[in-house]
C-alpha positions as CSV (number, residue, x, y, z in Angstrom):
1,M,-21.2,2.2,-13.7
2,R,-18.2,2.7,-16.0
3,I,-15.0,2.6,-13.9
4,L,-11.5,3.7,-14.6
5,L,-8.9,2.0,-12.3
6,L,-5.5,3.6,-12.3
7,G,-2.4,1.4,-11.7
8,S,-0.6,-1.7,-12.8
9,G,0.4,-3.8,-9.8
10,G,-0.9,-6.6,-7.7
11,R,-3.0,-4.2,-5.7
12,E,-4.7,-3.1,-8.9
13,H,-5.3,-6.6,-10.1
14,A,-7.0,-7.4,-6.8
15,F,-9.1,-4.3,-7.1
16,A,-10.0,-5.2,-10.7
17,W,-10.9,-8.8,-9.7
18,K,-13.2,-7.4,-7.0
19,I,-14.8,-4.6,-9.0
20,A,-15.6,-7.1,-11.8
21,Q,-17.8,-9.0,-9.4
22,S,-20.0,-5.9,-8.7
23,S,-23.6,-5.9,-9.8
24,M,-23.2,-2.2,-10.3
25,L,-20.5,-2.5,-13.0
26,D,-21.1,-1.9,-16.6
27,E,-17.5,-1.7,-17.9
28,L,-14.1,-1.6,-16.3
29,F,-11.0,0.1,-17.8
30,I,-7.5,-0.2,-16.2
31,A,-4.6,2.1,-17.0
32,P,-2.1,0.7,-17.7
33,G,-2.9,-2.6,-16.0
34,N,-1.0,-5.8,-16.6
35,A,-1.4,-9.3,-18.1
36,G,-3.8,-10.2,-15.3
37,T,-6.1,-7.2,-15.2
38,R,-7.0,-7.8,-18.9
39,N,-9.1,-10.8,-17.6
40,H,-11.4,-8.4,-15.8
41,G,-11.6,-5.3,-18.0
42,K,-9.9,-3.4,-20.8
43,N,-6.3,-2.3,-20.3
44,L,-5.4,1.2,-21.6
45,S,-1.8,2.2,-22.3
46,F,-1.2,5.5,-20.4
47,S,0.4,6.5,-17.2
48,P,-1.8,7.2,-14.1
49,S,0.3,10.3,-13.5
50,D,-0.4,11.7,-17.0
51,F,-3.4,13.8,-16.0
52,N,-4.1,15.0,-19.5
53,A,-4.3,11.4,-20.8
54,V,-6.5,10.5,-17.8
55,R,-8.8,13.5,-18.7
56,K,-9.0,12.6,-22.4
57,N,-9.9,9.0,-21.7
58,V,-12.4,9.8,-18.9
59,I,-14.3,12.1,-21.3
60,E,-14.1,9.8,-24.4
61,L,-15.1,6.7,-22.5
62,N,-17.9,8.4,-20.4
63,I,-16.3,7.2,-17.2
64,D,-18.5,7.5,-14.0
65,M,-15.8,7.1,-11.4
66,V,-12.0,6.9,-11.1
67,V,-10.4,4.6,-8.6
68,V,-6.7,5.5,-7.9
69,G,-4.5,2.6,-6.9
70,P,-0.9,4.0,-6.5
71,E,0.3,6.9,-4.4
72,E,2.0,9.0,-7.0
73,P,-1.1,10.5,-8.8
74,L,-2.7,11.2,-5.4
75,V,0.4,13.0,-4.1
76,L,0.6,14.9,-7.4
77,G,-3.0,16.1,-6.9
78,I,-5.3,14.1,-9.2
79,Y,-8.3,14.7,-6.9
80,D,-7.8,18.5,-7.1
81,Y,-7.2,18.3,-10.9
82,F,-10.7,16.8,-11.3
83,L,-12.3,19.3,-9.0
84,R,-10.9,22.3,-10.9
85,D,-12.0,21.0,-14.4
86,P,-15.5,21.9,-15.4
87,E,-15.9,18.7,-17.5
88,L,-14.5,16.5,-14.7
89,C,-15.6,18.1,-11.5
90,K,-18.7,15.9,-11.1
91,I,-16.8,12.6,-11.6
92,P,-15.8,11.2,-8.3
93,V,-12.2,10.2,-7.6
94,I,-11.6,7.5,-5.0
95,G,-8.5,8.9,-3.3
96,P,-7.7,11.9,-1.1
97,S,-6.9,15.5,-2.1
98,K,-3.3,16.6,-2.6
99,L,-3.1,17.9,0.9
100,G,-4.6,14.7,2.3
101,A,-2.1,12.7,0.4
102,Q,0.7,14.5,2.2
103,L,0.1,12.1,5.0
104,E,2.1,9.8,2.8
105,G,3.9,12.3,0.6
106,S,5.7,14.0,3.5
107,K,6.7,12.1,6.7
108,D,7.3,15.5,8.4
109,F,3.7,16.6,7.6
110,A,2.4,13.3,8.9
111,K,4.4,13.6,12.1
112,Q,3.2,17.1,12.7
113,F,-0.4,16.0,12.1
114,M,0.0,13.2,14.6
115,H,1.5,15.6,17.2
116,R,-1.4,18.0,16.8
117,H,-4.0,15.3,17.3
118,N,-2.2,13.4,20.1
119,I,-1.8,10.2,17.9
120,P,0.8,7.9,19.4
121,T,4.0,7.7,17.3
122,A,7.7,7.5,17.9
123,K,9.5,10.7,19.1
124,Y,11.3,12.4,16.3
125,A,13.1,15.5,14.9
126,T,13.4,16.8,11.3
127,F,16.5,18.1,9.7
128,T,17.6,19.7,6.4
129,Q,21.0,20.3,4.8
130,D,21.2,23.6,6.7
131,S,20.7,21.9,10.0
132,L,22.9,18.8,9.2
133,E,25.3,19.6,12.1
134,D,22.3,19.6,14.5
135,G,21.2,16.3,13.1
136,L,24.6,14.7,13.6
137,K,24.6,15.9,17.3
138,F,21.0,14.7,17.7
139,L,22.1,11.2,16.6
140,A,25.1,11.3,19.0
141,N,22.8,11.9,21.9
142,M,20.5,9.0,21.0
143,K,20.9,5.3,21.7
144,G,20.8,2.9,18.6
145,P,19.3,1.5,16.5
146,Y,19.0,4.8,14.6
147,V,16.0,5.3,12.3
148,L,16.4,7.7,9.3
149,K,13.5,8.5,7.0
150,A,13.5,10.5,3.8
151,D,10.6,13.0,4.0
152,G,9.2,12.4,0.5
153,L,8.3,9.4,-1.7
154,A,11.3,7.1,-2.3
155,A,9.6,4.1,-3.7
156,G,9.6,2.3,-0.4
157,K,13.4,2.6,0.0
158,G,13.7,5.8,2.0
159,V,13.8,4.3,5.5
160,L,17.1,3.2,7.0
161,I,17.5,1.4,10.3
162,I,21.2,1.5,11.4
163,Q,22.9,0.0,14.5
164,D,26.2,1.9,14.3
165,L,26.3,5.7,15.2
166,E,29.1,6.5,12.7
167,E,27.3,4.7,9.9
168,A,24.1,6.6,10.8
169,Q,25.9,9.9,10.7
170,A,27.4,9.1,7.3
171,E,24.0,8.1,5.9
172,L,22.4,11.3,7.3
173,T,25.1,13.3,5.5
174,S,24.6,11.2,2.3
175,M,20.8,11.8,2.4
176,L,21.0,15.6,3.1
177,S,24.2,16.7,1.4
178,H,24.5,14.2,-1.5
179,A,20.8,13.7,-2.2
180,K,20.9,9.9,-1.7
181,F,17.2,9.7,-2.4
182,G,16.9,12.8,-4.6
183,E,14.3,15.3,-3.7
184,A,12.7,12.9,-1.2
185,S,15.6,13.4,1.2
186,Q,15.8,17.2,1.2
187,K,14.4,16.7,4.7
188,V,15.2,13.7,6.9
189,I,13.3,12.6,10.0
190,I,15.3,10.9,12.7
191,E,13.1,9.0,15.1
192,Q,13.2,6.8,18.1
193,F,13.4,3.1,17.3
194,L,10.3,1.2,18.6
195,T,10.6,-2.5,19.5
196,G,7.5,-4.6,18.7
197,I,5.7,-6.4,15.9
198,E,4.2,-4.6,12.9
199,L,0.8,-4.8,11.3
200,S,-1.2,-2.8,8.8
201,V,-4.7,-1.5,9.4
202,F,-7.0,0.0,6.7
203,V,-10.1,2.2,6.6
204,I,-12.1,3.6,3.8
205,T,-13.6,7.1,4.6
206,D,-15.8,9.6,2.9
207,G,-14.3,12.4,5.1
208,D,-17.1,12.1,7.8
209,S,-17.5,8.4,8.6
210,F,-15.3,5.4,8.0
211,K,-15.5,1.6,7.6
212,L,-12.7,-0.6,9.0
213,L,-11.3,-3.2,6.6
214,P,-9.5,-6.5,7.7
215,E,-6.0,-5.9,9.1
216,A,-3.0,-7.6,7.6
217,K,0.7,-8.2,8.2
218,D,3.2,-8.0,5.4
219,Y,6.8,-9.2,5.1
220,K,9.2,-6.6,3.7
221,R,12.6,-8.3,3.8
222,I,13.9,-10.4,0.9
223,G,15.4,-13.1,3.1
224,E,13.7,-15.7,5.3
225,G,13.6,-14.8,9.0
226,D,13.2,-11.2,8.0
227,T,16.8,-10.8,6.8
228,G,18.4,-9.0,3.9
229,L,17.3,-6.0,1.9
230,N,13.9,-4.3,2.1
231,T,11.5,-4.9,-0.8
232,G,8.1,-3.7,-1.8
233,G,6.7,-6.7,0.1
234,M,7.2,-10.5,-0.1
235,G,3.7,-11.5,1.0
236,A,1.0,-10.9,3.6
237,I,-1.4,-12.6,5.9
238,S,-4.8,-11.7,7.3
239,P,-6.2,-11.7,10.0
240,V,-3.2,-11.0,12.3
241,P,-3.4,-13.3,15.4
242,F,-2.4,-10.7,18.0
243,A,-4.8,-8.0,16.7
244,D,-7.6,-9.1,19.1
245,A,-10.6,-7.1,20.2
246,A,-8.8,-5.3,23.0
247,F,-5.8,-4.3,20.8
248,M,-8.1,-3.2,17.9
249,D,-10.2,-1.1,20.4
250,K,-7.1,0.9,21.2
251,V,-6.3,1.3,17.5
252,H,-9.9,2.5,16.9
253,N,-10.0,5.0,19.8
254,R,-6.4,6.3,19.9
255,I,-5.5,6.3,16.1
256,I,-8.3,5.9,13.6
257,V,-10.9,8.2,15.2
258,P,-8.4,11.0,15.9
259,T,-7.0,10.7,12.4
260,V,-10.4,11.0,10.6
261,K,-11.6,13.7,13.0
262,G,-8.3,15.6,12.6
263,L,-8.6,15.6,8.8
264,K,-12.2,17.0,9.1
265,Q,-11.2,19.6,11.7
266,E,-8.3,20.8,9.5
267,V,-10.6,20.9,6.4
268,I,-8.4,18.4,4.5
269,P,-10.6,16.7,1.9
270,Y,-10.2,12.9,2.2
271,K,-12.3,10.4,0.2
272,G,-10.5,7.1,0.0
273,F,-8.3,4.7,1.9
274,I,-6.1,5.4,4.8
275,F,-3.4,2.8,5.5
276,F,-2.1,2.8,9.1
277,G,1.4,1.2,9.4
278,L,1.4,0.3,13.1
279,I,3.6,-1.3,15.6
280,N,2.4,-3.2,18.7
281,V,4.7,-2.2,21.6
282,K,3.8,-4.3,24.6
283,G,0.1,-4.2,23.7
284,D,-0.1,-0.5,22.7
285,P,-0.4,0.6,19.1
286,Y,1.9,3.3,17.6
287,V,1.8,4.8,14.1
288,I,5.0,4.1,12.1
289,E,3.6,5.7,8.9
290,Y,0.4,6.6,7.0
291,N,-0.2,5.7,3.4
292,C,-2.9,7.4,1.3
293,R,-3.9,4.2,-0.5
294,M,-4.1,0.5,0.0
295,G,-0.9,-1.4,0.5
296,D,0.6,-4.0,-1.8
297,P,0.7,-7.0,-1.1
298,E,-1.7,-6.4,1.8
299,T,-4.5,-5.6,-0.7
300,E,-4.2,-9.1,-2.1
301,V,-5.3,-10.6,1.3
302,V,-7.6,-7.8,2.5
303,I,-9.8,-7.4,-0.7
304,P,-10.4,-11.2,-1.0
305,R,-11.8,-11.2,2.6
306,L,-14.3,-8.4,1.7
307,K,-17.7,-9.9,1.1
308,S,-19.5,-6.6,0.4
309,D,-19.9,-5.0,-3.1
310,I,-16.9,-2.7,-3.4
311,L,-18.6,-0.4,-5.8
312,D,-21.4,0.1,-3.3
313,L,-18.7,1.2,-0.8
314,F,-17.1,3.5,-3.4
315,E,-20.5,5.1,-4.2
316,G,-20.9,5.7,-0.4
317,V,-17.5,7.5,-0.4
318,A,-18.4,9.6,-3.4
319,T,-21.8,10.7,-2.1
320,N,-20.9,11.0,1.6
321,T,-23.3,8.2,2.5
322,L,-20.7,5.6,3.6
323,S,-22.3,5.4,7.1
324,E,-25.4,4.0,5.5
325,R,-23.5,1.2,3.7
326,D,-23.1,-2.3,5.1
327,I,-19.6,-3.8,5.1
328,E,-19.2,-7.6,5.6
329,F,-16.2,-9.9,5.5
330,Y,-15.6,-13.6,4.9
331,D,-14.8,-15.4,8.2
332,K,-11.8,-17.0,6.5
333,S,-8.0,-16.5,6.7
334,A,-6.1,-15.4,3.6
335,A,-2.4,-15.7,2.8
336,T,-0.5,-14.3,-0.2
337,V,3.1,-15.1,-1.2
338,M,5.0,-13.0,-3.7
339,M,7.0,-14.6,-6.5
340,V,9.8,-12.3,-7.5
341,S,12.5,-12.1,-10.2
342,G,15.9,-13.4,-9.5
343,G,18.2,-10.6,-8.2
344,Y,15.3,-8.5,-6.9
345,P,15.3,-6.0,-5.1
346,E,18.6,-5.2,-6.9
347,N,19.3,-5.9,-10.6
348,Y,16.9,-8.4,-12.3
349,E,16.0,-9.4,-15.8
350,K,12.5,-9.0,-17.4
351,G,10.8,-10.8,-20.3
352,K,10.9,-14.4,-18.8
353,P,8.0,-16.6,-19.9
354,I,5.7,-17.7,-17.0
355,Y,4.5,-21.3,-17.0
356,G,1.7,-23.1,-15.1
357,L,-0.7,-20.2,-14.4
358,N,-3.6,-22.3,-15.7
359,A,-2.7,-25.2,-13.4
360,V,-3.6,-23.1,-10.3
361,I,-7.3,-23.8,-9.4
362,E,-7.3,-23.6,-5.6
363,S,-5.8,-20.1,-5.3
364,M,-6.0,-16.6,-6.8
365,V,-3.1,-15.4,-8.8
366,F,-2.8,-11.6,-8.8
367,H,-0.3,-10.2,-11.4
368,A,2.1,-7.6,-10.1
369,G,4.8,-7.2,-12.7
370,T,3.7,-9.0,-15.9
371,A,3.1,-8.2,-19.5
372,S,1.4,-10.1,-22.3
373,D,2.9,-11.3,-25.5
374,G,-0.1,-12.7,-27.4
375,P,-1.3,-15.6,-25.3
376,S,2.0,-15.8,-23.4
377,V,2.6,-14.0,-20.0
378,L,6.1,-12.6,-19.4
379,T,7.8,-11.2,-16.3
380,A,7.9,-7.4,-16.4
381,G,9.0,-6.3,-12.9
382,G,10.8,-7.3,-9.7
383,R,7.7,-8.5,-8.0
384,V,5.9,-10.7,-10.6
385,L,3.0,-12.6,-9.1
386,S,1.1,-12.7,-5.8
387,V,-0.5,-16.1,-5.0
388,T,-3.4,-15.8,-2.5
389,S,-5.4,-18.6,-0.9
390,Y,-8.2,-18.9,1.7
391,G,-8.1,-21.3,4.6
392,R,-10.0,-22.1,7.8
393,N,-6.9,-20.7,9.5
394,L,-3.6,-19.1,8.4
395,D,-1.7,-22.4,8.4
396,A,-4.2,-23.9,6.0
397,A,-4.2,-20.8,3.8
398,L,-0.4,-20.8,3.6
399,E,-0.2,-24.5,2.8
400,K,-2.6,-24.0,-0.1
401,T,-0.7,-21.0,-1.4
402,Y,2.7,-22.8,-1.3
403,D,1.0,-25.8,-3.1
404,S,-0.2,-23.5,-5.8
405,I,3.2,-21.8,-6.2
406,S,4.8,-25.2,-6.8
407,K,2.8,-25.3,-10.1
408,I,4.1,-22.0,-11.4
409,S,7.6,-21.4,-12.8
410,F,9.7,-18.8,-14.6
411,E,13.5,-18.5,-14.9
412,G,15.0,-17.2,-11.6
413,A,11.8,-17.3,-9.7
414,Y,12.2,-16.7,-5.9
415,F,9.8,-16.6,-3.0
416,R,10.0,-16.7,0.8
417,K,9.0,-20.0,2.3
418,D,8.5,-18.8,5.9
419,L,5.6,-16.4,5.9
420,G,3.7,-16.2,9.2
421,F,6.8,-17.6,11.0
422,D,6.6,-14.8,13.6
423,V,2.9,-15.0,14.5
424,L,1.9,-18.6,14.0
């Protein structure tokens, strides 16, 4: 098979690494990719959201399947774009339809979907600029902390958790009246704050059946002890110690099955990954959010634990035969720690040379924000590298990862040294 993988982050490098191992692969192309993905296929310089460029390359390169990494092309409707085009309609896209991607693209859509299918989630209400006064009163009648969520995509920055009522009211006004998050905050969801511990659960589905992937837990805050600003993710672990058989049984029956059945009942085409952002509240799972793709950095621990041929699973998705495919996992723990640029998630510099990559032999280094300058690798983003290791348990995996990180350096490099602190 000739595969086009769309995206440029650590998630896409992990996908490229796994796809390259498939016996079904003839050639892999990554657009735009990064300095790491070039080791597994050919990087192409166009944006995943430039559908005309995608079309041109798919036709010229005789692509057999398109695998979509990031959310933006899915929310913009790349699946539907292919279906409508006579030259593209028979080429499968691994990713949901535009309507299916609204599970991530609109938090209000996701909340209404969960409500219709009795899927456990926090109580909520949705407000617009026209109903701002109602929103301010709604907050005044709640107990803190106050959770405000921009309805649309806001690059992972559209969720605010605020302790003080006046500050929450000021932020709601800023989001609705002053477009704090642009179009993403034309609608704002205010929801009940749930106390518990978070985890991420993933399935791949062909719209009828699904296969459960290993669960993971990521760490969003920049500072140790989960303090400071939110980031795109500072690392992840898998498995998650508290996600035992009894808990995962609840996740399966109360959340995954109703979601997949609900999509089918509502005739929402969905062929790809569903990411369930969950919280464990006294042993019961609640959905915090859906994503319409794999997470990053969770992919960097989930995909290494997948033993099966990923293209065999993708072919099952494309041909509605996923139920006939076997899925197996390595009985090992995995831990990934993100190395980020100094100043991230605020202002940071790019173009810093990265040293020591070839010295890492016991771990996998997935590139997130890198670029190549001849043989040199340079920083090209806030999150730069994700270093992943296996271990007989999480302690061993983390120890190996931190040992590997000590061999890598670039100016201003920062990473959290406390991953797993809350579950080990």
